[in-house]
KEPANU-752520 format. One record per residue (C-alpha): x, y, z; residue in three letters. Coordinates in Angstrom, 2 decimals, m for minus. Layout:
BEGIN
ATOM       x       y       z code
ATOM       X       Y       Z  Ala
...
This chain:
BEGIN
ATOM       x       y       z code
ATOM  220.55 m146.75  m64.37  Met
ATOM  221.70 m148.24  m61.07  Asp
ATOM  220.72 m151.74  m59.85  Asp
ATOM  217.99 m150.41  m57.56  Arg
ATOM  216.35 m148.40  m60.38  Ser
ATOM  216.57 m151.39  m62.71  Thr
ATOM  214.97 m153.64  m60.12  Ala
ATOM  212.14 m151.16  m59.61  Gln
ATOM  211.56 m151.06  m63.37  His
ATOM  211.55 m154.86  m63.60  Asp
ATOM  208.95 m155.11  m60.84  Arg
ATOM  206.75 m152.60  m62.65  Ser
ATOM  206.69 m154.84  m65.72  Met
ATOM  204.91 m157.62  m63.81  Met
ATOM  201.34 m158.43  m64.79  Val
ATOM  198.76 m156.67  m62.65  Ser
ATOM  196.59 m158.72  m60.34  Thr
ATOM  194.38 m155.84  m59.20  Thr
ATOM  191.18 m157.31  m60.62  Val
ATOM  190.60 m161.04  m60.03  Pro
ATOM  190.15 m162.95  m63.25  Gln
ATOM  186.95 m164.93  m63.16  Gly
ATOM  186.08 m165.19  m59.45  Asn
ATOM  183.47 m162.43  m59.37  Glu
ATOM  179.81 m163.49  m59.62  Pro
ATOM  178.64 m163.75  m63.21  Ala
ATOM  176.62 m160.74  m64.28  Gly
ATOM  177.90 m158.55  m61.43  Glu
ATOM  179.22 m156.02  m63.90  Arg
ATOM  179.59 m155.71  m67.65  Ser
ATOM  182.95 m156.10  m69.34  Ala
ATOM  183.00 m152.32  m69.80  Trp
ATOM  182.29 m151.62  m66.12  Gln
ATOM  185.02 m154.04  m65.10  Ala
ATOM  187.42 m152.41  m67.55  Leu
ATOM  186.69 m148.92  m66.19  Val
ATOM  187.36 m150.22  m62.68  Arg
ATOM  190.63 m151.76  m63.80  Leu
ATOM  191.64 m148.55  m65.59  Thr
ATOM  191.26 m146.49  m62.43  Ala
ATOM  193.58 m148.82  m60.53  Ala
ATOM  196.13 m149.96  m63.10  Asp
ATOM  196.50 m147.43  m65.90  Ser
ATOM  198.93 m144.54  m66.36  Ser
ATOM  196.96 m142.25  m64.04  Val
ATOM  197.96 m144.45  m61.10  Ala
ATOM  201.70 m144.09  m61.73  His
ATOM  203.59 m141.45  m59.70  Pro
ATOM  205.88 m140.42  m62.55  His
ATOM  202.95 m139.80  m64.89  Tyr
ATOM  201.32 m137.67  m62.18  Arg
ATOM  204.62 m135.85  m61.69  Arg
ATOM  204.85 m135.01  m65.39  Leu
ATOM  201.35 m133.57  m65.64  Ile
ATOM  201.62 m131.63  m62.39  Ala
ATOM  203.93 m129.02  m63.94  Gly
ATOM  207.30 m127.69  m62.90  Gly
ATOM  209.20 m130.53  m64.56  Gln
ATOM  212.57 m130.17  m66.24  Ala
ATOM  211.93 m129.89  m69.99  Pro
ATOM  214.12 m132.94  m70.64  Arg
ATOM  211.78 m135.11  m68.53  Asn
ATOM  208.93 m134.24  m70.89  Leu
ATOM  211.24 m134.68  m73.88  Ser
ATOM  212.32 m138.12  m72.63  Asp
ATOM  208.69 m139.21  m72.23  Ala
ATOM  207.78 m138.05  m75.74  Val
ATOM  210.72 m139.91  m77.27  His
ATOM  209.84 m143.11  m75.37  Ala
ATOM  206.16 m142.99  m76.34  Leu
ATOM  207.12 m142.41  m79.96  Cys
ATOM  209.49 m145.37  m79.81  Ser
ATOM  206.75 m147.67  m78.45  Val
ATOM  203.69 m146.37  m80.31  His
ATOM  205.01 m144.34  m83.22  Gly
ATOM  205.81 m147.10  m85.69  Asp
ATOM  203.55 m148.04  m88.60  His
ATOM  201.22 m149.94  m88.70  Pro
ATOM  200.84 m150.10  m84.91  Gly
ATOM  199.11 m152.43  m82.46  Met
ATOM  195.52 m151.69  m83.50  Ile
ATOM  196.26 m152.34  m87.18  Ala
ATOM  197.88 m155.62  m86.15  Asp
ATOM  194.65 m156.61  m84.37  Val
ATOM  192.68 m155.77  m87.51  Leu
ATOM  194.98 m158.01  m89.54  Ala
ATOM  194.24 m160.92  m87.18  Asn
ATOM  190.41 m160.81  m86.91  Pro
ATOM  189.71 m163.10  m83.95  Val
ATOM  186.56 m161.05  m83.25  Gln
ATOM  185.35 m159.89  m86.69  Pro
ATOM  182.31 m158.24  m85.13  Glu
ATOM  184.70 m155.58  m83.79  Ala
ATOM  186.02 m154.64  m87.24  Arg
ATOM  184.24 m151.29  m87.66  Asp
ATOM  185.28 m150.13  m84.19  Trp
ATOM  188.86 m151.30  m84.72  Leu
ATOM  189.00 m149.60  m88.12  Thr
ATOM  187.93 m146.30  m86.55  Ala
ATOM  190.44 m146.74  m83.73  Ala
ATOM  193.26 m147.55  m86.16  Ala
ATOM  192.41 m144.43  m88.21  Ala
ATOM  192.54 m142.34  m85.06  Gly
ATOM  195.95 m143.72  m84.23  Phe
ATOM  197.28 m142.73  m87.66  Val
ATOM  196.65 m139.13  m86.58  Asp
ATOM  198.27 m139.79  m83.19  Glu
ATOM  201.42 m141.17  m84.84  Arg
ATOM  201.66 m137.99  m86.90  Thr
ATOM  201.29 m135.94  m83.72  Tyr
ATOM  203.95 m138.04  m81.97  Leu
ATOM  206.37 m137.55  m84.86  Ala
ATOM  205.82 m133.79  m84.91  Gln
ATOM  206.16 m133.58  m81.14  Leu
ATOM  209.33 m135.67  m81.11  Thr
ATOM  210.90 m133.24  m83.56  Ala
ATOM  209.72 m130.27  m81.50  Ala
ATOM  211.16 m131.48  m78.17  Val
ATOM  214.65 m131.90  m79.60  Gly
ATOM  217.23 m134.65  m79.11  Pro
ATOM  216.83 m137.52  m76.66  Leu
ATOM  218.24 m136.39  m73.29  Pro
ATOM  221.65 m137.87  m72.50  Ser
ATOM  221.07 m140.45  m69.76  Thr
ATOM  223.19 m143.22  m68.19  Pro
ATOM  222.11 m146.71  m69.20  Gly
ATOM  220.90 m145.84  m72.71  Gln
ATOM  221.60 m149.35  m74.02  Ala
ATOM  219.36 m150.84  m71.33  Glu
ATOM  216.66 m148.34  m72.23  Thr
ATOM  216.78 m149.32  m75.89  Val
ATOM  216.44 m152.99  m74.93  Ser
ATOM  213.49 m152.26  m72.64  Ala
ATOM  211.66 m150.31  m75.36  Leu
ATOM  212.22 m153.13  m77.85  Val
ATOM  210.72 m155.48  m75.26  Gly
ATOM  207.67 m153.25  m74.88  Glu
ATOM  207.05 m153.18  m78.62  Arg
ATOM  207.38 m156.96  m78.79  His
ATOM  204.90 m157.40  m75.93  Ala
ATOM  202.35 m155.22  m77.75  Leu
ATOM  202.84 m157.22  m80.94  Glu
ATOM  202.19 m160.45  m79.04  Met
ATOM  199.01 m158.99  m77.53  Leu
ATOM  197.78 m157.91  m80.95  Ala
ATOM  198.30 m161.40  m82.35  Arg
ATOM  196.62 m163.29  m79.52  Ser
ATOM  194.24 m166.00  m80.69  Glu
ATOM  192.24 m165.85  m77.45  Arg
ATOM  188.88 m164.19  m78.11  Arg
ATOM  188.75 m160.87  m76.29  Gly
ATOM  192.41 m160.55  m75.40  Cys
ATOM  193.47 m158.29  m78.28  Ala
ATOM  190.28 m156.23  m78.24  Thr
ATOM  190.68 m155.75  m74.49  Gly
ATOM  194.19 m154.46  m75.08  Ala
ATOM  192.92 m152.04  m77.74  Val
ATOM  190.17 m150.73  m75.44  Ala
ATOM  192.75 m150.27  m72.68  Ala
ATOM  195.02 m148.42  m75.10  Leu
ATOM  192.22 m146.05  m76.07  Leu
ATOM  191.34 m145.39  m72.43  Leu
ATOM  194.95 m144.93  m71.36  Asp
ATOM  195.77 m142.76  m74.35  Trp
ATOM  193.34 m140.19  m73.01  Gly
ATOM  195.65 m139.81  m70.01  Ala
ATOM  198.79 m139.99  m72.13  Ile
ATOM  197.37 m137.27  m74.38  Arg
ATOM  197.22 m134.94  m71.38  Val
ATOM  200.98 m135.32  m70.94  Met
ATOM  201.67 m135.03  m74.67  Leu
ATOM  199.56 m131.87  m74.90  Asp
ATOM  201.44 m130.34  m71.96  Ile
ATOM  204.70 m131.09  m73.78  Ala
ATOM  203.31 m129.61  m77.01  Ala
ATOM  202.37 m126.38  m75.28  Glu
ATOM  205.76 m126.28  m73.52  Arg
ATOM  207.65 m126.66  m76.81  Phe
ATOM  205.41 m124.44  m78.94  Gly
ATOM  203.52 m127.04  m81.00  Leu
ATOM  199.83 m126.77  m81.87  Ala
ATOM  197.67 m129.41  m80.18  Val
ATOM  195.47 m131.34  m82.65  Pro
ATOM  192.11 m132.80  m81.78  Glu
ATOM  192.03 m136.55  m81.13  Ala
ATOM  189.96 m138.56  m83.63  Thr
ATOM  189.35 m141.83  m81.78  Phe
ATOM  185.96 m143.55  m81.46  Pro
ATOM  183.84 m141.95  m78.74  Ser
ATOM  183.96 m143.46  m75.28  Glu
ATOM  180.29 m144.40  m75.62  Ser
ATOM  181.04 m146.35  m78.81  Asp
ATOM  183.92 m148.16  m77.09  Thr
ATOM  181.76 m148.86  m74.04  Ala
ATOM  179.00 m150.38  m76.16  Ala
ATOM  181.46 m152.48  m78.15  Met
ATOM  183.29 m153.88  m75.12  Ile
ATOM  180.04 m154.62  m73.31  Ala
ATOM  178.82 m156.54  m76.39  Ala
ATOM  182.10 m158.35  m77.05  Leu
ATOM  182.42 m159.39  m73.42  Gly
ATOM  178.91 m160.71  m72.90  Ser
ATOM  180.19 m164.17  m71.92  Ser
ATOM  182.28 m164.72  m68.75  Pro
ATOM  185.16 m166.31  m70.66  Gly
ATOM  185.50 m163.48  m73.16  Val
ATOM  185.13 m160.91  m70.39  Gln
ATOM  188.06 m162.51  m68.57  Arg
ATOM  190.09 m162.39  m71.79  Ala
ATOM  189.24 m158.71  m72.31  Ile
ATOM  190.42 m157.88  m68.80  Leu
ATOM  193.54 m159.98  m69.25  Phe
ATOM  194.45 m158.11  m72.44  Gly
ATOM  193.80 m154.80  m70.72  Ala
ATOM  195.96 m155.80  m67.76  Gln
ATOM  198.82 m156.64  m70.08  Gln
ATOM  198.57 m153.29  m71.87  Leu
ATOM  198.46 m151.36  m68.62  Phe
ATOM  201.42 m153.33  m67.28  Ala
ATOM  203.48 m152.31  m70.30  Gln
ATOM  202.58 m148.65  m69.85  His
ATOM  203.37 m148.77  m66.13  Arg
ATOM  206.72 m150.29  m67.04  Gly
ATOM  207.33 m147.41  m69.43  Leu
ATOM  206.61 m144.78  m66.76  Trp
ATOM  208.87 m146.60  m64.31  Ser
ATOM  211.64 m146.68  m66.89  Leu
ATOM  211.25 m142.94  m67.47  Leu
ATOM  211.25 m142.34  m63.72  Glu
ATOM  214.49 m144.27  m63.35  Ala
ATOM  216.05 m142.31  m66.23  Arg
ATOM  215.01 m138.99  m64.68  Ala
ATOM  216.53 m140.10  m61.40  Ser
ATOM  219.77 m141.11  m63.14  Ala
ATOM  219.98 m137.61  m64.67  Arg
ATOM  219.33 m135.98  m61.28  Gly
ATOM  216.02 m134.55  m62.50  Asp
ATOM  213.78 m135.80  m59.69  Leu
């Protein structure tokens, strides 16, 4: 990747400041409502490369590159949600986290099957820098999962579940393009997640922590899309 592409990727890794942390009137919205608002502004759906991938007409290797990158970040066992379960800062979330972790077991299987179906990683300039960036993303997710701040890790998990709905759209497009059956997702329902986040974030301090964790998760995903965009540009695929 050239210096300009690298600089654009680095900027995309910055923490979002879209939603102010703590300067809204108490009780104005629940933690879930605030998270939904943040998701609309900061998640994968707001990134131009994600929108480009789901719009159709993409070179197959752009989809293949995205699948490989997502598998690299989210395909390893046990995964971020299991790490949160192992560090129970909010034990009242255990049942919800257990269901989410079980759902992600199925998603890792899907990612592995899809990675095999899309073929080898596309040859792209700057592969060593890409590997380093993906290692950094995994490390950032591990740090989020191990946060001792009440609400931070559960906020990141809720953001992952919300954003994975968008990511699944892209994965399913790739599956259909490469001839793989699309399995049904098995995550907790959105209503269950909404109720849990509203309950967990009933105090202003925990609500701020939930939003902070979500911001960090979204920032990592935006960084991933920017990295993929830079790689597509380096291949001449944009």
